[in-house]
C-alpha angles and dihedrals in degrees: 000000000000123000125204125189110226128219091255109087109256097006123120140183122217124199115191129203112257121214111207132183138148090291095057128261145303126208140158112225091189125044116173099208093054091044093053093046091052103037099031099234138049125279111271121268103274115245099169144000121209134189128198132186122205140180122229111290097026111140115200114188161305087228133163137167127245120248112264110066097014124186136227121199140200109201138181140163114236093176131029129356137285140178101231118203128194117196122192106223096157108124108231096022116136087233097042112152095020128116135194131194130211130183112235118188147142094265103061095019093213120176131200132214112216112197123219114291103016122124120244133201135161134189116211111230097185136041113258096023115169124205123191123201131192109201136201091209135030114262110259114178093212090061096049121097131186134216124198112262085208097056102144092212090060099039092197117202103255104162115248092220096065128077101231115232113195140168116253089249094056094042091053098038118129127254125256089258091053092048092047092050089051090049091238099129118102120255113242096220091052089049090055090051090057091046091050090060089065089074117281152026117306116239119231113205135212104268097194092096124091131193138201091245097049136068141196110221121223095240094069 
């Protein structure tokens, strides 16, 4: 398995080896030793696993969890293909206002680690796409907040060749500026405190790098 640190502080991509033969394939989307070596501490104690199915064009997000309690996620796509987008909405984060996108599918079997407090969205690129999530907290609707995927300050990469299908909540969600004005965005230092409870110090990365699949928004 290969690990890659993403441009969003604390977020990582993991690409496992895939063993294929005439019967099909076998792979392991999560491997603890590689995770600890990359992130610096173990994966959180698992409180819930969740599975979603989506047709092409479905947009889920941008979603994040209030602090407290906060929530970290480990996500992968065992069937189909998505454009997965991580948005840093943690006030005070060195990468606040930036996003990064990763293709998750059933060919490369990549997974992403989403640290506490970041926003998450995906766009389904195939009918019947399945996403699996491993969660550090149980899903509680009252703790879940939404950010508009169409926020012009973010300019998130929703493909122009899909007809976006959203829930009413996501379509009518506020912008980052609106959430910040209402004091609803998570505080970076409090997010780190939750992460630290998973078993180690939280790395802070050099934020001087940029990538083709990431963006720094003008409200930073």
